[in-house]
MARLOZA-547161 format. One record per residue (C-alpha): residue in one letter; x, y, z. Coordinates in nm, 2 decimals. Last residue first. Layout:
code->a&east->X&north->Y&up->Z
...
end
This chain:
code->x&east->10.86&north->5.59&up->10.45
code->x&east->10.68&north->5.68&up->10.10
code->x&east->10.46&north->5.95&up->10.28
code->x&east->10.79&north->6.13&up->10.36
code->x&east->10.95&north->6.08&up->10.03
code->x&east->10.62&north->6.22&up->9.87
code->x&east->10.58&north->6.49&up->10.09
code->x&east->10.92&north->6.61&up->10.04
code->x&east->10.86&north->6.60&up->9.67
code->x&east->10.55&north->6.84&up->9.71
code->x&east->10.73&north->7.10&up->9.89
code->x&east->11.02&north->7.08&up->9.62
code->x&east->10.74&north->7.14&up->9.38
code->x&east->10.55&north->7.42&up->9.57
code->x&east->10.87&north->7.59&up->9.64
code->x&east->10.94&north->7.58&up->9.24
code->x&east->10.59&north->7.71&up->9.19
code->x&east->10.66&north->7.99&up->9.39
code->x&east->10.96&north->8.12&up->9.22
code->x&east->10.81&north->8.07&up->8.92
code->x&east->10.52&north->8.33&up->9.01
code->x&east->10.61&north->8.70&up->8.89
code->x&east->10.99&north->8.67&up->9.04
code->x&east->11.03&north->8.40&up->8.84
code->x&east->10.89&north->8.53&up->8.54
code->x&east->11.11&north->8.87&up->8.59
code->x&east->11.46&north->8.65&up->8.64
code->x&east->11.35&north->8.46&up->8.27
code->x&east->11.30&north->8.78&up->8.13
code->x&east->11.63&north->8.95&up->8.27
code->x&east->11.61&north->9.26&up->8.48
code->x&east->11.75&north->9.58&up->8.38
code->x&east->11.54&north->9.82&up->8.58
code->x&east->11.33&north->9.91&up->8.28
code->x&east->11.22&north->9.55&up->8.29
code->x&east->11.15&north->9.53&up->8.67
code->x&east->10.94&north->9.86&up->8.59
code->x&east->10.76&north->9.72&up->8.33
code->x&east->10.69&north->9.38&up->8.54
code->x&east->10.56&north->9.57&up->8.84
code->x&east->10.31&north->9.81&up->8.65
code->x&east->10.18&north->9.50&up->8.49
code->x&east->10.02&north->9.48&up->8.79
code->x&east->9.76&north->9.76&up->8.81
code->x&east->9.45&north->9.56&up->8.74
code->x&east->9.51&north->9.38&up->9.11
code->x&east->9.40&north->9.70&up->9.28
code->x&east->9.51&north->10.03&up->9.37
code->x&east->9.87&north->10.01&up->9.34
code->x&east->9.94&north->10.38&up->9.19
code->x&east->9.89&north->10.49&up->9.53
code->x&east->10.02&north->10.23&up->9.79
code->x&east->9.76&north->9.95&up->9.90
code->x&east->9.62&north->9.98&up->10.26
code->x&east->9.59&north->9.59&up->10.34
code->x&east->9.36&north->9.30&up->10.34
code->x&east->9.15&north->9.33&up->9.99
code->x&east->9.52&north->9.27&up->9.83
code->x&east->9.78&north->9.15&up->10.09
code->x&east->10.03&north->9.19&up->9.80
code->x&east->10.23&north->8.87&up->9.84
code->x&east->10.47&north->8.87&up->9.50
code->x&east->10.77&north->8.67&up->9.47
code->x&east->11.16&north->8.66&up->9.56
code->x&east->11.42&north->8.39&up->9.66
code->x&east->11.54&north->8.31&up->9.29
code->x&east->11.62&north->8.66&up->9.16
code->x&east->11.94&north->8.69&up->9.40
code->x&east->12.01&north->8.67&up->9.77
code->x&east->12.07&north->9.02&up->9.88
code->x&east->12.06&north->9.22&up->9.55
code->x&east->11.72&north->9.03&up->9.47
code->x&east->11.59&north->9.09&up->9.80
code->x&east->11.66&north->9.47&up->9.76
code->x&east->11.51&north->9.48&up->9.43
code->x&east->11.17&north->9.35&up->9.53
code->x&east->11.19&north->9.55&up->9.81
code->x&east->11.24&north->9.87&up->9.59
code->x&east->10.98&north->9.77&up->9.33
code->x&east->10.74&north->9.76&up->9.60
code->x&east->10.82&north->10.11&up->9.67
code->x&east->10.75&north->10.19&up->9.37
code->x&east->10.36&north->10.19&up->9.43
code->x&east->10.38&north->10.52&up->9.59
code->x&east->10.33&north->10.60&up->9.94
code->x&east->10.21&north->10.94&up->10.04
code->x&east->10.27&north->11.07&up->10.38
code->x&east->10.03&north->11.06&up->10.67
code->x&east->9.92&north->11.33&up->10.89
code->x&east->9.86&north->11.56&up->10.56
code->x&east->9.47&north->11.55&up->10.58
code->x&east->9.44&north->11.37&up->10.27
code->x&east->9.65&north->11.11&up->10.41
code->x&east->9.49&north->11.08&up->10.74
code->x&east->9.18&north->11.04&up->10.52
code->x&east->9.28&north->10.78&up->10.31
code->x&east->9.44&north->10.62&up->10.62
code->x&east->9.11&north->10.63&up->10.79
code->x&east->8.91&north->10.46&up->10.50
code->x&east->9.14&north->10.22&up->10.42
code->x&east->9.16&north->10.11&up->10.81
code->x&east->8.79&north->10.10&up->10.82
code->x&east->8.69&north->9.91&up->10.51
code->x&east->8.97&north->9.64&up->10.62
code->x&east->8.88&north->9.59&up->10.95
code->x&east->8.48&north->9.54&up->10.81
code->x&east->8.59&north->9.28&up->10.52
code->x&east->8.81&north->9.14&up->10.82
code->x&east->8.50&north->9.11&up->11.02
code->x&east->8.65&north->8.93&up->11.35
code->x&east->8.49&north->9.17&up->11.59
code->x&east->8.45&north->9.49&up->11.38
code->x&east->8.43&north->9.77&up->11.67
code->x&east->8.74&north->9.63&up->11.87
code->x&east->8.89&north->9.59&up->11.53
code->x&east->8.96&north->9.93&up->11.49
code->x&east->9.15&north->10.00&up->11.81
code->x&east->9.30&north->9.66&up->11.84
code->x&east->9.48&north->9.75&up->11.51
code->x&east->9.63&north->10.09&up->11.61
code->x&east->9.72&north->9.96&up->11.93
code->x&east->9.90&north->9.67&up->11.84
code->x&east->10.07&north->9.89&up->11.55
code->x&east->10.17&north->10.15&up->11.75
code->x&east->10.02&north->10.48&up->11.93
code->x&east->9.79&north->10.50&up->11.67
code->x&east->9.91&north->10.86&up->11.55
code->x&east->10.25&north->10.83&up->11.63
code->x&east->10.27&north->10.47&up->11.47
code->x&east->10.13&north->10.59&up->11.14
code->x&east->10.40&north->10.86&up->11.11
code->x&east->10.67&north->10.62&up->11.18
code->x&east->10.51&north->10.37&up->10.96
code->x&east->10.45&north->10.62&up->10.65
code->x&east->10.81&north->10.76&up->10.70
code->x&east->10.94&north->10.40&up->10.67
code->x&east->10.78&north->10.31&up->10.35
code->x&east->10.71&north->9.91&up->10.25
code->x&east->10.53&north->9.74&up->10.57
code->x&east->10.33&north->10.05&up->10.65
code->x&east->10.19&north->10.10&up->10.29
code->x&east->10.07&north->9.75&up->10.28
code->x&east->10.23&north->9.61&up->9.92
code->x&east->10.38&north->9.28&up->10.09
code->x&east->10.68&north->9.11&up->9.92
code->x&east->10.65&north->8.74&up->9.87
code->x&east->10.96&north->8.60&up->10.05
code->x&east->11.10&north->8.27&up->9.90
code->x&east->11.25&north->7.94&up->10.03
code->x&east->11.53&north->7.75&up->9.92
code->x&east->11.68&north->7.66&up->10.24
code->x&east->11.95&north->7.89&up->10.20
code->x&east->11.67&north->8.19&up->10.07
code->x&east->11.51&north->8.18&up->10.40
code->x&east->11.87&north->8.19&up->10.56
code->x&east->11.92&north->8.49&up->10.35
code->x&east->11.59&north->8.66&up->10.42
code->x&east->11.61&north->8.62&up->10.81
code->x&east->11.95&north->8.76&up->10.80
code->x&east->11.81&north->9.06&up->10.59
code->x&east->11.57&north->9.11&up->10.88
code->x&east->11.19&north->9.02&up->10.77
code->x&east->10.91&north->9.25&up->10.77
code->x&east->10.60&north->9.21&up->11.00
code->x&east->10.79&north->9.37&up->11.30
code->x&east->10.84&north->9.68&up->11.06
code->x&east->11.15&north->9.84&up->11.03
code->x&east->11.11&north->9.95&up->10.67
code->x&east->11.41&north->9.92&up->10.41
code->x&east->11.61&north->9.69&up->10.60
code->x&east->11.30&north->9.52&up->10.77
code->x&east->11.19&north->9.39&up->10.39
code->x&east->10.87&north->9.27&up->10.31
code->x&east->10.62&north->8.99&up->10.40
code->x&east->10.31&north->8.85&up->10.25
code->x&east->10.34&north->8.47&up->10.19
code->x&east->10.68&north->8.41&up->10.37
code->x&east->10.76&north->8.09&up->10.23
code->x&east->10.97&north->7.80&up->10.38
code->x&east->11.20&north->7.53&up->10.20
code->x&east->11.07&north->7.14&up->10.28
code->x&east->11.26&north->6.97&up->10.52
code->x&east->11.11&north->7.17&up->10.81
code->x&east->11.21&north->7.16&up->11.17
code->x&east->11.54&north->7.42&up->11.15
code->x&east->11.36&north->7.69&up->10.93
code->x&east->11.09&north->7.62&up->11.17
code->x&east->11.27&north->7.71&up->11.45
code->x&east->11.41&north->7.99&up->11.30
code->x&east->11.10&north->8.15&up->11.19
code->x&east->10.93&north->8.09&up->11.53
code->x&east->11.24&north->8.28&up->11.71
code->x&east->11.15&north->8.58&up->11.46
code->x&east->10.82&north->8.60&up->11.55
code->x&east->10.56&north->8.49&up->11.32
code->x&east->10.35&north->8.69&up->11.09
code->x&east->10.45&north->8.56&up->10.77
code->x&east->10.63&north->8.24&up->10.83
code->x&east->10.44&north->8.01&up->10.57
code->x&east->10.52&north->7.63&up->10.58
code->x&east->10.40&north->7.49&up->10.23
code->x&east->10.12&north->7.21&up->10.29
code->x&east->10.25&north->6.89&up->10.15
code->x&east->10.06&north->6.67&up->10.39
code->x&east->10.43&north->6.52&up->10.56
code->x&east->10.59&north->6.88&up->10.54
code->x&east->10.26&north->6.99&up->10.71
code->x&east->10.31&north->6.72&up->10.96
code->x&east->10.66&north->6.81&up->11.03
code->x&east->10.55&north->7.18&up->11.08
code->x&east->10.27&north->7.08&up->11.30
code->x&east->10.54&north->6.85&up->11.51
code->x&east->10.73&north->7.15&up->11.57
code->x&east->10.40&north->7.33&up->11.70
code->x&east->10.38&north->7.04&up->11.94
code->x&east->10.69&north->7.08&up->12.08
code->x&east->10.66&north->7.44&up->12.11
code->x&east->10.74&north->7.69&up->11.85
code->x&east->10.91&north->8.02&up->11.97
code->x&east->11.04&north->8.09&up->12.30
code->x&east->10.65&north->8.01&up->12.38
code->x&east->10.48&north->8.30&up->12.52
code->x&east->10.65&north->8.59&up->12.32
code->x&east->10.44&north->8.91&up->12.34
code->x&east->10.26&north->8.97&up->12.04
code->x&east->10.29&north->9.14&up->11.71
code->x&east->10.57&north->8.90&up->11.55
code->x&east->10.38&north->8.60&up->11.66
code->x&east->10.46&north->8.31&up->11.89
code->x&east->10.35&north->7.95&up->11.81
code->x&east->10.19&north->7.67&up->11.99
code->x&east->9.85&north->7.76&up->12.12
code->x&east->9.83&north->8.06&up->11.90
code->x&east->10.01&north->8.41&up->11.93
code->x&east->9.81&north->8.72&up->11.83
code->x&east->9.84&north->8.90&up->11.52
code->x&east->9.88&north->8.54&up->11.28
code->x&east->10.06&north->8.25&up->11.36
code->x&east->10.20&north->7.95&up->11.16
code->x&east->10.08&north->8.06&up->10.84
code->x&east->9.94&north->7.77&up->10.64
code->x&east->10.00&north->7.67&up->10.29
code->x&east->9.83&north->7.48&up->10.04
code->x&east->9.50&north->7.41&up->10.17
code->x&east->9.30&north->7.16&up->9.93
code->x&east->9.04&north->7.00&up->10.12
code->x&east->9.22&north->6.70&up->10.20
code->x&east->9.51&north->6.95&up->10.36
code->x&east->9.26&north->7.09&up->10.57
code->x&east->9.16&north->6.77&up->10.72
code->x&east->9.54&north->6.68&up->10.77
code->x&east->9.54&north->7.02&up->10.98
code->x&east->9.24&north->6.93&up->11.18
code->x&east->9.40&north->6.60&up->11.27
code->x&east->9.66&north->6.78&up->11.46
code->x&east->9.42&north->6.94&up->11.69
code->x&east->9.49&north->7.27&up->11.86
code->x&east->9.18&north->7.41&up->11.67
code->x&east->9.34&north->7.39&up->11.35
code->x&east->9.24&north->7.76&up->11.31
code->x&east->9.50&north->7.87&up->11.55
code->x&east->9.75&north->7.82&up->11.29
code->x&east->9.71&north->8.12&up->11.12
code->x&east->9.64&north->8.29&up->10.78
code->x&east->9.49&north->7.93&up->10.58
code->x&east->9.60&north->7.95&up->10.25
code->x&east->9.38&north->7.84&up->9.94
code->x&east->9.43&north->7.79&up->9.55
code->x&east->9.25&north->7.92&up->9.28
code->x&east->9.42&north->7.91&up->8.94
code->x&east->9.29&north->8.14&up->8.66
code->x&east->9.21&north->8.00&up->8.35
code->x&east->9.36&north->8.05&up->8.00
code->x&east->9.39&north->7.67&up->7.93
code->x&east->9.76&north->7.66&up->7.94
code->x&east->9.76&north->7.86&up->8.25
code->x&east->9.52&north->7.63&up->8.45
code->x&east->9.79&north->7.31&up->8.30
code->x&east->10.07&north->7.50&up->8.48
code->x&east->9.85&north->7.56&up->8.81
code->x&east->9.80&north->7.19&up->8.80
code->x&east->10.14&north->7.14&up->8.77
code->x&east->10.23&north->7.35&up->9.07
code->x&east->9.99&north->7.16&up->9.26
code->x&east->9.65&north->7.19&up->9.42
code->x&east->9.45&north->7.40&up->9.19
code->x&east->9.08&north->7.50&up->9.17
code->x&east->8.98&north->7.64&up->8.82
code->x&east->8.84&north->7.97&up->8.77
code->x&east->8.71&north->8.16&up->8.47
code->x&east->8.42&north->7.93&up->8.32
code->x&east->8.44&north->7.75&up->8.65
code->x&east->8.28&north->8.06&up->8.80
code->x&east->8.01&north->7.91&up->9.07
code->x&east->8.22&north->7.62&up->9.09
code->x&east->8.53&north->7.81&up->9.19
code->x&east->8.32&north->8.04&up->9.40
code->x&east->8.17&north->7.72&up->9.58
code->x&east->8.50&north->7.62&up->9.65
code->x&east->8.64&north->7.94&up->9.82
code->x&east->8.31&north->7.96&up->10.01
code->x&east->8.37&north->7.62&up->10.14
code->x&east->8.74&north->7.70&up->10.27
code->x&east->8.57&north->8.00&up->10.43
code->x&east->8.30&north->7.78&up->10.60
code->x&east->8.57&north->7.52&up->10.73
code->x&east->8.76&north->7.80&up->10.90
code->x&east->8.48&north->7.92&up->11.08
code->x&east->8.42&north->7.60&up->11.20
code->x&east->8.77&north->7.54&up->11.30
code->x&east->8.81&north->7.89&up->11.47
code->x&east->8.46&north->7.77&up->11.69
code->x&east->8.63&north->7.46&up->11.80
code->x&east->8.94&north->7.59&up->11.96
code->x&east->9.06&north->7.95&up->11.92
code->x&east->8.90&north->8.26&up->11.84
code->x&east->9.19&north->8.55&up->11.97
code->x&east->9.35&north->8.50&up->11.61
code->x&east->9.06&north->8.69&up->11.45
code->x&east->8.96&north->8.48&up->11.16
code->x&east->9.12&north->8.42&up->10.80
code->x&east->9.14&north->8.20&up->10.51
code->x&east->9.33&north->8.37&up->10.24
code->x&east->9.27&north->8.30&up->9.88
code->x&east->9.60&north->8.21&up->9.69
code->x&east->9.57&north->8.31&up->9.34
code->x&east->9.69&north->8.23&up->9.02
code->x&east->9.60&north->8.45&up->8.68
code->x&east->9.68&north->8.78&up->8.78
code->x&east->9.69&north->8.92&up->8.41
code->x&east->9.59&north->9.27&up->8.53
code->x&east->9.31&north->9.30&up->8.30
code->x&east->9.20&north->8.93&up->8.41
code->x&east->9.27&north->9.02&up->8.76
code->x&east->9.03&north->9.31&up->8.73
code->x&east->8.77&north->9.11&up->8.57
code->x&east->8.76&north->8.86&up->8.80
code->x&east->8.75&north->9.04&up->9.15
code->x&east->9.01&north->9.17&up->9.32
code->x&east->9.12&north->9.53&up->9.51
code->x&east->8.80&north->9.67&up->9.68
code->x&east->8.56&north->9.91&up->9.57
code->x&east->8.33&north->9.95&up->9.25
code->x&east->8.31&north->9.58&up->9.18
code->x&east->8.40&north->9.44&up->8.83
code->x&east->8.19&north->9.13&up->8.80
code->x&east->8.24&north->8.76&up->8.87
code->x&east->8.39&north->8.79&up->9.23
code->x&east->8.03&north->8.91&up->9.35
code->x&east->8.03&north->9.17&up->9.67
code->x&east->7.73&north->9.37&up->9.80
code->x&east->7.61&north->9.05&up->9.96
code->x&east->7.88&north->9.04&up->10.16
code->x&east->8.02&north->8.68&up->10.27
code->x&east->8.26&north->8.61&up->9.97
code->x&east->8.40&north->8.95&up->10.10
code->x&east->8.59&north->8.75&up->10.35
code->x&east->8.78&north->8.56&up->10.10
code->x&east->8.92&north->8.88&up->9.91
code->x&east->9.19&north->8.87&up->10.15
code->x&east->9.46&north->8.79&up->9.92
code->x&east->9.81&north->8.64&up->9.99
code->x&east->10.00&north->8.43&up->9.76
code->x&east->10.01&north->8.63&up->9.41
code->x&east->10.06&north->8.41&up->9.12
code->x&east->10.14&north->8.60&up->8.76
code->x&east->10.23&north->8.31&up->8.55
code->x&east->10.38&north->8.46&up->8.26
code->x&east->10.23&north->8.54&up->7.90
code->x&east->10.05&north->8.85&up->7.99
code->x&east->10.35&north->8.97&up->8.16
code->x&east->10.60&north->8.93&up->7.92
code->x&east->10.37&north->9.08&up->7.63
code->x&east->10.32&north->9.38&up->7.87
code->x&east->10.68&north->9.40&up->7.93
code->x&east->10.78&north->9.39&up->7.56
code->x&east->10.51&north->9.65&up->7.49
code->x&east->10.58&north->9.90&up->7.74
code->x&east->10.98&north->9.86&up->7.67
code->x&east->10.94&north->9.92&up->7.32
code->x&east->10.70&north->10.21&up->7.41
code->x&east->10.96&north->10.38&up->7.62
code->x&east->11.23&north->10.35&up->7.34
code->x&east->11.50&north->10.14&up->7.37
code->x&east->11.84&north->10.30&up->7.49
code->x&east->12.09&north->10.32&up->7.23
code->x&east->12.43&north->10.07&up->7.25
code->x&east->12.23&north->9.77&up->7.26
code->x&east->12.00&north->9.65&up->7.00
code->x&east->12.05&north->9.96&up->6.77
code->x&east->12.42&north->9.99&up->6.86
code->x&east->12.46&north->9.63&up->6.79
code->x&east->12.33&north->9.67&up->6.46
code->x&east->12.58&north->9.97&up->6.42
code->x&east->12.90&north->9.78&up->6.58
code->x&east->12.82&north->9.49&up->6.36
code->x&east->12.81&north->9.72&up->6.02
code->x&east->13.10&north->9.89&up->6.15
code->x&east->13.29&north->9.55&up->6.17
code->x&east->13.17&north->9.43&up->5.84
code->x&east->13.33&north->9.75&up->5.67
code->x&east->13.66&north->9.69&up->5.86
code->x&east->13.68&north->9.34&up->5.71
code->x&east->13.57&north->9.46&up->5.37
code->x&east->13.86&north->9.69&up->5.39
code->x&east->14.11&north->9.45&up->5.52
code->x&east->14.06&north->9.20&up->5.24
code->x&east->14.03&north->9.52&up->4.95
code->x&east->14.39&north->9.59&up->5.14
code->x&east->14.38&north->9.92&up->5.31
end
């Protein structure tokens, strides 16, 4: 072997050794854990659906301190790296007209008052750029989503008022049909969206309010998709292919959502992510509608009461062996399903914290770093993980803002 070829061979060996240390051998578990933690806490971690707003009206709840129950408060958000949150405005879907509007305004005001009260940690945001600025200032971005079109009181002027108050998405329907949109958990009444409902979608585009299709019937989804000039979001839905629940989206729906630039924000509710759990729950309760109405009957429109009773009942039934255990890793399965179906640009996080029964290991928002680490262990690129944690939703916000500017300039 010549001196040159010997040197070349030694160089190849050295390169191979270096490459092996980076790529050929699996990284140590603690190395991945540390890299995941660094990535998570440097990212915008945005959750599009939290029912914590209902708790603002409880004398026992304080957003600024660590609470012994529930899923979200500022200390646990800091611990879990959740630095952007949509506080959900919710009332029972059977309340309509002026009472619905008033109750919605009460909750919107409660969000604003809590942001003022905890201004050291929170800042109210309306745009993607404001969220990024909040992140740069190490503050938590607080946003508002209205969960159910019944809260505009069948009056499009109220929608404009909501926009002025900072509402940045609205779910077209909730558990029951409203006056102009069919729900996924009610008998069809409008064949999707009425003409007025289509007008609502157009006005949402004009106001820069994202169109949320969680909770709506399949026909309502396709109607909204056709009418909207901006991408749609599913603020808290999972995959029907993995768990056949009417609140989840079929693969065809996810493909259609993605084709228009939209994003599905995966819901962590046990019955939305695990088929065995859903089947067992349906057998015990008589189905989603019967189960919901049985608990709601004793709670009225008190969402906190509803959540407590659902959580307590589910814990007891699981402890008795009547409901199967559900691991938090099911969340990863749903995220991975969407990525394999339409790529990493169309999925995000929509936990339903404080409004649903969480899987084991995801007891509250302090556990969110697990998601980043799990995705990293599956081989996801850092840039794609950042998209899933919040970047994809920011993109949809920006596109919605652009459509709004164009429509208002006409």
